[in-house]
PyMOL Python script that loads the backbone (N, CA, C, O; Angstrom):
from pymol import cmd

cmd.read_pdbstr("""\
ATOM      1  N   MET A   1       1.006  -1.140  -0.046  1.00  0.00           N
ATOM      2  CA  MET A   1       0.337  -0.010  -0.175  1.00  0.00           C
ATOM      3  C   MET A   1       0.693   1.123   0.178  1.00  0.00           C
ATOM      4  O   MET A   1      -0.057   2.093   0.068  1.00  0.00           O
ATOM      5  N   THR A   2       2.043   1.205   0.720  1.00  0.00           N
ATOM      6  CA  THR A   2       2.783   2.698   0.554  1.00  0.00           C
ATOM      7  C   THR A   2       3.470   2.728  -0.544  1.00  0.00           C
ATOM      8  O   THR A   2       3.807   3.821  -0.997  1.00  0.00           O
ATOM      9  N   GLU A   3       3.835   1.471  -1.232  1.00  0.00           N
ATOM     10  CA  GLU A   3       4.337   1.575  -2.623  1.00  0.00           C
ATOM     11  C   GLU A   3       3.640   2.463  -3.548  1.00  0.00           C
ATOM     12  O   GLU A   3       4.110   3.331  -4.283  1.00  0.00           O
ATOM     13  N   ASN A   4       2.396   2.077  -3.372  1.00  0.00           N
ATOM     14  CA  ASN A   4       1.104   2.673  -4.417  1.00  0.00           C
ATOM     15  C   ASN A   4       1.278   4.311  -4.033  1.00  0.00           C
ATOM     16  O   ASN A   4       1.636   5.142  -4.867  1.00  0.00           O
ATOM     17  N   TYR A   5       0.959   4.631  -2.615  1.00  0.00           N
ATOM     18  CA  TYR A   5       1.095   6.022  -2.379  1.00  0.00           C
ATOM     19  C   TYR A   5       2.497   6.733  -2.986  1.00  0.00           C
ATOM     20  O   TYR A   5       2.434   7.915  -3.323  1.00  0.00           O
ATOM     21  N   LEU A   6       3.746   6.005  -3.118  1.00  0.00           N
ATOM     22  CA  LEU A   6       4.700   6.528  -3.300  1.00  0.00           C
ATOM     23  C   LEU A   6       5.018   6.994  -4.888  1.00  0.00           C
ATOM     24  O   LEU A   6       5.590   7.974  -5.366  1.00  0.00           O
ATOM     25  N   LEU A   7       4.353   5.781  -5.480  1.00  0.00           N
ATOM     26  CA  LEU A   7       4.187   5.960  -7.199  1.00  0.00           C
ATOM     27  C   LEU A   7       3.248   7.123  -7.509  1.00  0.00           C
ATOM     28  O   LEU A   7       3.295   7.812  -8.527  1.00  0.00           O
ATOM     29  N   MET A   8       2.421   7.245  -6.533  1.00  0.00           N
ATOM     30  CA  MET A   8       1.262   8.309  -6.718  1.00  0.00           C
ATOM     31  C   MET A   8       1.790   9.708  -7.048  1.00  0.00           C
ATOM     32  O   MET A   8       1.668  10.532  -7.954  1.00  0.00           O
ATOM     33  N   GLY A   9       2.573   9.558  -5.631  1.00  0.00           N
ATOM     34  CA  GLY A   9       2.880  10.942  -5.377  1.00  0.00           C
ATOM     35  C   GLY A   9       4.754  11.631  -6.508  1.00  0.00           C
ATOM     36  O   GLY A   9       5.192  12.772  -6.656  1.00  0.00           O
ATOM     37  N   LEU A  10       5.331  10.165  -7.058  1.00  0.00           N
ATOM     38  CA  LEU A  10       6.176  10.426  -7.761  1.00  0.00           C
ATOM     39  C   LEU A  10       5.608  10.861  -8.964  1.00  0.00           C
ATOM     40  O   LEU A  10       5.916  11.972  -9.396  1.00  0.00           O
ATOM     41  N   GLU A  11       4.631   9.966  -9.709  1.00  0.00           N
ATOM     42  CA  GLU A  11       3.603  10.760 -10.472  1.00  0.00           C
ATOM     43  C   GLU A  11       3.028  12.279 -10.556  1.00  0.00           C
ATOM     44  O   GLU A  11       3.139  12.971 -11.568  1.00  0.00           O
ATOM     45  N   LEU A  12       2.521  12.622  -9.587  1.00  0.00           N
ATOM     46  CA  LEU A  12       1.860  13.868  -9.339  1.00  0.00           C
ATOM     47  C   LEU A  12       3.235  14.968  -9.126  1.00  0.00           C
ATOM     48  O   LEU A  12       2.891  16.148  -9.058  1.00  0.00           O
ATOM     49  N   MET A  13       4.574  14.732  -9.028  1.00  0.00           N
ATOM     50  CA  MET A  13       5.323  15.642  -9.274  1.00  0.00           C
ATOM     51  C   MET A  13       6.230  15.622 -10.132  1.00  0.00           C
ATOM     52  O   MET A  13       7.240  16.321 -10.213  1.00  0.00           O
ATOM     53  N   LEU A  14       5.790  14.651 -10.903  1.00  0.00           N
ATOM     54  CA  LEU A  14       6.601  14.687 -12.458  1.00  0.00           C
ATOM     55  C   LEU A  14       5.373  15.493 -13.615  1.00  0.00           C
ATOM     56  O   LEU A  14       5.608  16.179 -14.610  1.00  0.00           O
ATOM     57  N   LEU A  15       4.226  15.140 -13.094  1.00  0.00           N
ATOM     58  CA  LEU A  15       3.367  15.825 -13.934  1.00  0.00           C
ATOM     59  C   LEU A  15       3.106  17.491 -13.450  1.00  0.00           C
ATOM     60  O   LEU A  15       2.558  18.205 -14.290  1.00  0.00           O
ATOM     61  N   GLY A  16       3.388  17.948 -12.467  1.00  0.00           N
ATOM     62  CA  GLY A  16       3.484  19.023 -11.604  1.00  0.00           C
ATOM     63  C   GLY A  16       4.487  19.912 -12.504  1.00  0.00           C
ATOM     64  O   GLY A  16       4.105  20.955 -13.036  1.00  0.00           O
ATOM     65  N   MET A  17       5.855  19.395 -12.635  1.00  0.00           N
ATOM     66  CA  MET A  17       7.377  19.659 -13.022  1.00  0.00           C
ATOM     67  C   MET A  17       7.089  20.053 -14.511  1.00  0.00           C
ATOM     68  O   MET A  17       7.380  21.132 -15.026  1.00  0.00           O
ATOM     69  N   GLY A  18       6.348  18.792 -15.228  1.00  0.00           N
ATOM     70  CA  GLY A  18       5.849  19.148 -16.516  1.00  0.00           C
ATOM     71  C   GLY A  18       5.364  20.390 -17.067  1.00  0.00           C
ATOM     72  O   GLY A  18       5.779  21.034 -18.031  1.00  0.00           O
ATOM     73  N   PHE A  19       4.127  20.670 -16.040  1.00  0.00           N
ATOM     74  CA  PHE A  19       3.557  21.746 -16.621  1.00  0.00           C
ATOM     75  C   PHE A  19       4.164  23.212 -16.516  1.00  0.00           C
ATOM     76  O   PHE A  19       4.021  24.190 -17.249  1.00  0.00           O
ATOM     77  N   VAL A  20       5.116  22.961 -14.987  1.00  0.00           N
ATOM     78  CA  VAL A  20       5.949  24.230 -14.904  1.00  0.00           C
ATOM     79  C   VAL A  20       7.074  24.401 -16.394  1.00  0.00           C
ATOM     80  O   VAL A  20       7.169  25.319 -17.208  1.00  0.00           O
ATOM     81  N   ILE A  21       7.569  23.512 -16.316  1.00  0.00           N
ATOM     82  CA  ILE A  21       8.435  23.404 -17.546  1.00  0.00           C
ATOM     83  C   ILE A  21       7.774  24.025 -18.730  1.00  0.00           C
ATOM     84  O   ILE A  21       8.125  25.144 -19.105  1.00  0.00           O
ATOM     85  N   SER A  22       7.125  23.564 -19.147  1.00  0.00           N
ATOM     86  CA  SER A  22       5.896  23.708 -20.219  1.00  0.00           C
ATOM     87  C   SER A  22       5.636  25.291 -19.857  1.00  0.00           C
ATOM     88  O   SER A  22       6.267  26.043 -20.600  1.00  0.00           O
ATOM     89  N   PHE A  23       5.091  25.734 -19.184  1.00  0.00           N
ATOM     90  CA  PHE A  23       4.639  27.211 -19.059  1.00  0.00           C
ATOM     91  C   PHE A  23       5.720  27.912 -19.110  1.00  0.00           C
ATOM     92  O   PHE A  23       5.633  28.790 -19.969  1.00  0.00           O
ATOM     93  N   LEU A  24       7.165  27.894 -18.295  1.00  0.00           N
ATOM     94  CA  LEU A  24       8.213  28.393 -18.967  1.00  0.00           C
ATOM     95  C   LEU A  24       8.760  28.630 -20.197  1.00  0.00           C
ATOM     96  O   LEU A  24       9.050  29.711 -20.709  1.00  0.00           O
ATOM     97  N   CYS A  25       8.907  27.228 -20.739  1.00  0.00           N
ATOM     98  CA  CYS A  25       9.042  27.383 -22.250  1.00  0.00           C
ATOM     99  C   CYS A  25       8.008  28.488 -23.088  1.00  0.00           C
ATOM    100  O   CYS A  25       8.550  29.314 -23.823  1.00  0.00           O
ATOM    101  N   VAL A  26       6.842  28.481 -22.984  1.00  0.00           N
ATOM    102  CA  VAL A  26       6.098  29.052 -23.727  1.00  0.00           C
ATOM    103  C   VAL A  26       6.266  30.611 -23.266  1.00  0.00           C
ATOM    104  O   VAL A  26       5.973  31.459 -24.109  1.00  0.00           O
ATOM    105  N   LEU A  27       6.658  30.984 -22.155  1.00  0.00           N
ATOM    106  CA  LEU A  27       6.478  32.236 -21.293  1.00  0.00           C
ATOM    107  C   LEU A  27       8.038  32.962 -22.387  1.00  0.00           C
ATOM    108  O   LEU A  27       8.116  34.047 -22.964  1.00  0.00           O
ATOM    109  N   VAL A  28       9.088  31.796 -22.299  1.00  0.00           N
ATOM    110  CA  VAL A  28      10.381  32.609 -22.891  1.00  0.00           C
ATOM    111  C   VAL A  28       9.735  32.773 -24.382  1.00  0.00           C
ATOM    112  O   VAL A  28       9.400  33.933 -24.622  1.00  0.00           O
ATOM    113  N   ALA A  29       9.488  31.803 -25.463  1.00  0.00           N
ATOM    114  CA  ALA A  29       8.916  32.005 -26.204  1.00  0.00           C
ATOM    115  C   ALA A  29       7.851  33.407 -27.002  1.00  0.00           C
ATOM    116  O   ALA A  29       7.802  33.834 -28.155  1.00  0.00           O
ATOM    117  N   ALA A  30       7.210  33.733 -25.892  1.00  0.00           N
ATOM    118  CA  ALA A  30       6.150  34.839 -26.274  1.00  0.00           C
ATOM    119  C   ALA A  30       7.412  35.884 -25.801  1.00  0.00           C
ATOM    120  O   ALA A  30       7.659  36.820 -26.560  1.00  0.00           O
ATOM    121  N   MET A  31       8.028  35.767 -24.841  1.00  0.00           N
ATOM    122  CA  MET A  31       9.496  37.107 -24.734  1.00  0.00           C
ATOM    123  C   MET A  31      10.006  37.145 -26.025  1.00  0.00           C
ATOM    124  O   MET A  31      10.068  38.176 -26.695  1.00  0.00           O
ATOM    125  N   PHE A  32      10.408  35.948 -26.423  1.00  0.00           N
ATOM    126  CA  PHE A  32      11.139  36.254 -27.815  1.00  0.00           C
ATOM    127  C   PHE A  32      10.351  36.890 -28.671  1.00  0.00           C
ATOM    128  O   PHE A  32      10.809  37.918 -29.170  1.00  0.00           O
ATOM    129  N   GLY A  33       8.686  36.354 -29.139  1.00  0.00           N
ATOM    130  CA  GLY A  33       8.111  36.812 -30.318  1.00  0.00           C
ATOM    131  C   GLY A  33       8.017  38.280 -29.891  1.00  0.00           C
ATOM    132  O   GLY A  33       8.365  39.051 -30.786  1.00  0.00           O
ATOM    133  N   MET A  34       7.561  38.969 -28.529  1.00  0.00           N
ATOM    134  CA  MET A  34       7.248  40.440 -28.526  1.00  0.00           C
ATOM    135  C   MET A  34       8.703  41.206 -28.430  1.00  0.00           C
ATOM    136  O   MET A  34       8.718  42.421 -28.232  1.00  0.00           O
ATOM    137  N   SER A  35       9.697  40.601 -28.549  1.00  0.00           N
ATOM    138  CA  SER A  35      10.769  41.258 -28.803  1.00  0.00           C
ATOM    139  C   SER A  35      11.160  41.605 -30.257  1.00  0.00           C
ATOM    140  O   SER A  35      11.810  42.553 -30.697  1.00  0.00           O
ATOM    141  N   ALA A  36      10.550  40.512 -30.899  1.00  0.00           N
ATOM    142  CA  ALA A  36      11.229  40.496 -32.548  1.00  0.00           C
ATOM    143  C   ALA A  36      10.056  41.306 -32.766  1.00  0.00           C
ATOM    144  O   ALA A  36      10.316  41.797 -33.864  1.00  0.00           O
ATOM    145  N   VAL A  37       8.784  41.819 -32.378  1.00  0.00           N
ATOM    146  CA  VAL A  37       7.940  42.852 -32.801  1.00  0.00           C
ATOM    147  C   VAL A  37       8.128  43.888 -32.647  1.00  0.00           C
ATOM    148  O   VAL A  37       7.953  44.709 -33.548  1.00  0.00           O
ATOM    149  N   VAL A  38       8.651  44.283 -31.169  1.00  0.00           N
ATOM    150  CA  VAL A  38       9.360  45.738 -30.950  1.00  0.00           C
ATOM    151  C   VAL A  38      10.173  46.401 -31.885  1.00  0.00           C
ATOM    152  O   VAL A  38      10.267  47.571 -32.258  1.00  0.00           O
ATOM    153  N   LYS A  39      10.847  45.136 -32.219  1.00  0.00           N
ATOM    154  CA  LYS A  39      12.074  45.351 -32.546  1.00  0.00           C
ATOM    155  C   LYS A  39      12.238  46.068 -34.276  1.00  0.00           C
ATOM    156  O   LYS A  39      13.018  46.842 -34.831  1.00  0.00           O
ATOM    157  N   TYR A  40      10.950  45.244 -34.682  1.00  0.00           N
ATOM    158  CA  TYR A  40      10.089  45.601 -36.048  1.00  0.00           C
ATOM    159  C   TYR A  40       9.862  47.016 -35.934  1.00  0.00           C
ATOM    160  O   TYR A  40      10.453  47.870 -36.596  1.00  0.00           O
ATOM    161  N   LEU A  41       8.631  47.310 -34.720  1.00  0.00           N
ATOM    162  CA  LEU A  41       8.034  48.569 -34.899  1.00  0.00           C
ATOM    163  C   LEU A  41       9.122  49.783 -34.487  1.00  0.00           C
ATOM    164  O   LEU A  41       8.622  50.907 -34.457  1.00  0.00           O
ATOM    165  N   ASN A  42      10.182  49.711 -34.249  1.00  0.00           N
ATOM    166  CA  ASN A  42      10.985  50.332 -33.535  1.00  0.00           C
ATOM    167  C   ASN A  42      11.667  50.805 -35.238  1.00  0.00           C
ATOM    168  O   ASN A  42      11.852  51.997 -35.481  1.00  0.00           O
ATOM    169  N   LYS A  43      11.943  49.862 -36.160  1.00  0.00           N
ATOM    170  CA  LYS A  43      12.379  50.196 -37.253  1.00  0.00           C
ATOM    171  C   LYS A  43      11.352  50.759 -38.364  1.00  0.00           C
ATOM    172  O   LYS A  43      11.640  51.227 -39.466  1.00  0.00           O
ATOM    173  N   LEU A  44       9.954  50.573 -37.726  1.00  0.00           N
ATOM    174  CA  LEU A  44       8.826  51.221 -38.809  1.00  0.00           C
ATOM    175  C   LEU A  44       8.443  52.988 -37.811  1.00  0.00           C
ATOM    176  O   LEU A  44       7.937  54.009 -38.277  1.00  0.00           O
ATOM    177  N   PHE A  45       8.709  52.843 -37.038  1.00  0.00           N
ATOM    178  CA  PHE A  45       8.552  54.234 -36.147  1.00  0.00           C
ATOM    179  C   PHE A  45       9.394  54.719 -35.252  1.00  0.00           C
ATOM    180  O   PHE A  45       9.113  54.823 -34.058  1.00  0.00           O
ATOM    181  N   PRO A  46      10.574  55.077 -35.804  1.00  0.00           N
ATOM    182  CA  PRO A  46      11.657  55.491 -34.866  1.00  0.00           C
ATOM    183  C   PRO A  46      11.473  56.694 -34.034  1.00  0.00           C
ATOM    184  O   PRO A  46      10.752  57.666 -34.263  1.00  0.00           O
ATOM    185  N   GLU A  47      12.277  56.458 -32.994  1.00  0.00           N
ATOM    186  CA  GLU A  47      11.988  57.843 -31.635  1.00  0.00           C
ATOM    187  C   GLU A  47      13.224  59.092 -32.169  1.00  0.00           C
ATOM    188  O   GLU A  47      14.374  59.010 -32.601  1.00  0.00           O
ATOM    189  N   LYS A  48      12.402  60.082 -31.911  1.00  0.00           N
ATOM    190  CA  LYS A  48      13.675  61.106 -31.868  1.00  0.00           C
ATOM    191  C   LYS A  48      14.472  61.180 -31.298  1.00  0.00           C
ATOM    192  O   LYS A  48      14.048  60.722 -30.237  1.00  0.00           O
ATOM    193  N   VAL A  49      16.021  61.587 -31.051  1.00  0.00           N
ATOM    194  CA  VAL A  49      16.872  61.466 -29.783  1.00  0.00           C
ATOM    195  C   VAL A  49      16.977  62.827 -29.885  1.00  0.00           C
ATOM    196  O   VAL A  49      17.190  63.534 -30.870  1.00  0.00           O
ATOM    197  N   GLU A  50      16.767  63.145 -28.534  1.00  0.00           N
ATOM    198  CA  GLU A  50      17.283  64.932 -28.350  1.00  0.00           C
ATOM    199  C   GLU A  50      18.756  64.905 -28.079  1.00  0.00           C
ATOM    200  O   GLU A  50      19.364  63.888 -27.745  1.00  0.00           O
ATOM    201  N   VAL A  51      19.379  66.286 -28.274  1.00  0.00           N
ATOM    202  CA  VAL A  51      20.531  66.210 -28.056  1.00  0.00           C
ATOM    203  C   VAL A  51      20.679  66.953 -26.929  1.00  0.00           C
ATOM    204  O   VAL A  51      20.003  67.981 -26.899  1.00  0.00           O
ATOM    205  N   VAL A  52      21.530  66.670 -25.783  1.00  0.00           N
ATOM    206  CA  VAL A  52      21.659  66.913 -24.756  1.00  0.00           C
ATOM    207  C   VAL A  52      22.789  68.229 -24.294  1.00  0.00           C
ATOM    208  O   VAL A  52      23.903  67.820 -23.968  1.00  0.00           O
ATOM    209  N   GLU A  53      22.604  69.562 -24.253  1.00  0.00           N
ATOM    210  CA  GLU A  53      23.800  70.253 -24.453  1.00  0.00           C
ATOM    211  C   GLU A  53      24.280  70.139 -22.698  1.00  0.00           C
ATOM    212  O   GLU A  53      23.710  70.051 -21.610  1.00  0.00           O
ATOM    213  N   LYS A  54      25.872  70.213 -23.304  1.00  0.00           N
ATOM    214  CA  LYS A  54      26.862  70.480 -22.420  1.00  0.00           C
ATOM    215  C   LYS A  54      26.968  71.595 -21.284  1.00  0.00           C
ATOM    216  O   LYS A  54      26.989  72.744 -21.725  1.00  0.00           O
ATOM    217  N   LYS A  55      27.048  71.443 -19.747  1.00  0.00           N
ATOM    218  CA  LYS A  55      26.770  72.763 -19.042  1.00  0.00           C
ATOM    219  C   LYS A  55      28.188  73.707 -19.517  1.00  0.00           C
ATOM    220  O   LYS A  55      29.182  73.101 -19.914  1.00  0.00           O
ATOM    221  N   SER A  56      28.182  75.347 -19.433  1.00  0.00           N
ATOM    222  CA  SER A  56      29.063  76.009 -20.006  1.00  0.00           C
ATOM    223  C   SER A  56      30.261  75.809 -18.728  1.00  0.00           C
ATOM    224  O   SER A  56      30.032  75.179 -17.695  1.00  0.00           O
ATOM    225  N   ALA A  57      31.595  76.503 -19.059  1.00  0.00           N
ATOM    226  CA  ALA A  57      32.229  76.689 -18.257  1.00  0.00           C
ATOM    227  C   ALA A  57      32.085  77.575 -16.666  1.00  0.00           C
ATOM    228  O   ALA A  57      32.384  77.335 -15.496  1.00  0.00           O
ATOM    229  N   LYS A  58      31.409  78.775 -17.477  1.00  0.00           N
ATOM    230  CA  LYS A  58      30.686  79.391 -16.446  1.00  0.00           C
ATOM    231  C   LYS A  58      29.558  79.118 -15.383  1.00  0.00           C
ATOM    232  O   LYS A  58      29.192  79.790 -14.419  1.00  0.00           O
ATOM    233  N   SER A  59      29.210  78.139 -15.783  1.00  0.00           N
ATOM    234  CA  SER A  59      28.085  77.587 -14.735  1.00  0.00           C
ATOM    235  C   SER A  59      29.047  76.608 -13.979  1.00  0.00           C
ATOM    236  O   SER A  59      28.953  76.384 -12.772  1.00  0.00           O
ATOM    237  N   GLN A  60      30.002  76.036 -14.826  1.00  0.00           N
ATOM    238  CA  GLN A  60      31.127  75.209 -13.626  1.00  0.00           C
ATOM    239  C   GLN A  60      31.352  76.136 -12.536  1.00  0.00           C
ATOM    240  O   GLN A  60      31.058  75.829 -11.381  1.00  0.00           O
ATOM    241  N   ALA A  61      31.992  77.547 -12.921  1.00  0.00           N
ATOM    242  CA  ALA A  61      32.314  78.104 -11.759  1.00  0.00           C
ATOM    243  C   ALA A  61      31.571  78.397 -10.578  1.00  0.00           C
ATOM    244  O   ALA A  61      31.944  78.357  -9.405  1.00  0.00           O
ATOM    245  N   GLY A  62      30.395  78.716 -11.095  1.00  0.00           N
ATOM    246  CA  GLY A  62      29.349  78.899 -10.088  1.00  0.00           C
ATOM    247  C   GLY A  62      29.171  77.644  -9.269  1.00  0.00           C
ATOM    248  O   GLY A  62      29.402  77.735  -8.063  1.00  0.00           O
ATOM    249  N   ASP A  63      28.803  76.524  -9.750  1.00  0.00           N
ATOM    250  CA  ASP A  63      29.193  75.304  -8.830  1.00  0.00           C
ATOM    251  C   ASP A  63      30.315  75.306  -7.952  1.00  0.00           C
ATOM    252  O   ASP A  63      30.277  74.834  -6.815  1.00  0.00           O
ATOM    253  N   ASP A  64      31.413  75.889  -8.525  1.00  0.00           N
ATOM    254  CA  ASP A  64      32.396  75.756  -7.408  1.00  0.00           C
ATOM    255  C   ASP A  64      32.543  76.403  -6.212  1.00  0.00           C
ATOM    256  O   ASP A  64      32.872  76.084  -5.070  1.00  0.00           O
ATOM    257  N   ALA A  65      32.074  77.809  -7.019  1.00  0.00           N
ATOM    258  CA  ALA A  65      31.412  78.810  -5.679  1.00  0.00           C
ATOM    259  C   ALA A  65      30.328  78.271  -4.392  1.00  0.00           C
ATOM    260  O   ALA A  65      30.271  78.296  -3.163  1.00  0.00           O
ATOM    261  N   VAL A  66      29.623  77.834  -5.433  1.00  0.00           N
ATOM    262  CA  VAL A  66      29.100  77.244  -3.920  1.00  0.00           C
ATOM    263  C   VAL A  66      29.213  76.212  -3.018  1.00  0.00           C
ATOM    264  O   VAL A  66      28.525  76.104  -2.003  1.00  0.00           O
ATOM    265  N   ILE A  67      30.335  75.220  -3.484  1.00  0.00           N
ATOM    266  CA  ILE A  67      30.202  74.460  -3.293  1.00  0.00           C
ATOM    267  C   ILE A  67      31.739  74.531  -2.122  1.00  0.00           C
ATOM    268  O   ILE A  67      32.093  73.728  -1.258  1.00  0.00           O
ATOM    269  N   ALA A  68      32.397  75.908  -2.597  1.00  0.00           N
ATOM    270  CA  ALA A  68      33.453  76.406  -1.442  1.00  0.00           C
ATOM    271  C   ALA A  68      32.618  77.189  -0.451  1.00  0.00           C
ATOM    272  O   ALA A  68      33.169  77.224   0.650  1.00  0.00           O
ATOM    273  N   ALA A  69      31.306  77.913  -0.505  1.00  0.00           N
ATOM    274  CA  ALA A  69      30.737  78.453   0.202  1.00  0.00           C
ATOM    275  C   ALA A  69      30.177  77.660   1.349  1.00  0.00           C
ATOM    276  O   ALA A  69      30.097  78.050   2.514  1.00  0.00           O
ATOM    277  N   VAL A  70      29.735  76.292   0.784  1.00  0.00           N
ATOM    278  CA  VAL A  70      29.008  75.182   1.808  1.00  0.00           C
ATOM    279  C   VAL A  70      30.419  74.528   2.742  1.00  0.00           C
ATOM    280  O   VAL A  70      30.473  74.272   3.945  1.00  0.00           O
ATOM    281  N   VAL A  71      31.235  74.417   1.926  1.00  0.00           N
ATOM    282  CA  VAL A  71      32.646  74.012   3.101  1.00  0.00           C
ATOM    283  C   VAL A  71      32.969  75.067   3.601  1.00  0.00           C
ATOM    284  O   VAL A  71      33.521  74.837   4.677  1.00  0.00           O
ATOM    285  N   ALA A  72      32.906  76.319   3.341  1.00  0.00           N
ATOM    286  CA  ALA A  72      33.329  77.350   4.562  1.00  0.00           C
ATOM    287  C   ALA A  72      32.328  77.304   5.798  1.00  0.00           C
ATOM    288  O   ALA A  72      32.700  77.320   6.971  1.00  0.00           O
ATOM    289  N   ALA A  73      31.079  77.248   5.397  1.00  0.00           N
ATOM    290  CA  ALA A  73      30.116  77.155   6.030  1.00  0.00           C
ATOM    291  C   ALA A  73      30.170  75.774   7.563  1.00  0.00           C
ATOM    292  O   ALA A  73      29.923  75.838   8.767  1.00  0.00           O
ATOM    293  N   VAL A  74      30.542  74.879   6.797  1.00  0.00           N
ATOM    294  CA  VAL A  74      30.641  73.640   7.614  1.00  0.00           C
ATOM    295  C   VAL A  74      32.103  73.844   8.377  1.00  0.00           C
ATOM    296  O   VAL A  74      31.915  73.492   9.542  1.00  0.00           O
ATOM    297  N   LEU A  75      33.082  74.144   8.254  1.00  0.00           N
ATOM    298  CA  LEU A  75      34.068  74.380   8.602  1.00  0.00           C
ATOM    299  C   LEU A  75      33.912  74.888   9.954  1.00  0.00           C
ATOM    300  O   LEU A  75      34.323  74.472  11.038  1.00  0.00           O
ATOM    301  N   ALA A  76      32.824  76.455   9.425  1.00  0.00           N
ATOM    302  CA  ALA A  76      32.657  77.310  10.547  1.00  0.00           C
ATOM    303  C   ALA A  76      32.007  76.891  11.816  1.00  0.00           C
ATOM    304  O   ALA A  76      32.031  77.281  12.984  1.00  0.00           O
ATOM    305  N   ARG A  77      31.324  75.794  11.036  1.00  0.00           N
ATOM    306  CA  ARG A  77      30.149  75.611  12.068  1.00  0.00           C
ATOM    307  C   ARG A  77      31.021  74.620  13.004  1.00  0.00           C
ATOM    308  O   ARG A  77      30.453  74.706  14.093  1.00  0.00           O
ATOM    309  N   LYS A  78      31.964  73.842  13.128  1.00  0.00           N
ATOM    310  CA  LYS A  78      32.688  73.137  14.055  1.00  0.00           C
ATOM    311  C   LYS A  78      33.517  73.911  15.052  1.00  0.00           C
ATOM    312  O   LYS A  78      34.181  73.314  15.899  1.00  0.00           O
TER     313      LYS A  78
END
""", "prot")
cmd.dss("prot")
cmd.show_as("cartoon", "prot")
cmd.util.cbc("prot")
cmd.orient("prot")
């Protein structure tokens, strides 16, 4: 009788693992399919790329002044 339960448990375990593996395979295939669709749509409808301007040297000097003021305030506080 114990052997019967052991075989039933083994059968149930293999069946459950089979369902999980098949679901994961379907999930991976769906992700590859969606990736291919998105790549195709990006070729048809490309997005515009915005150009980002760099900070000027004048702005950098202003940042240095702020940093110096903060350091001076911290040192004065000690």
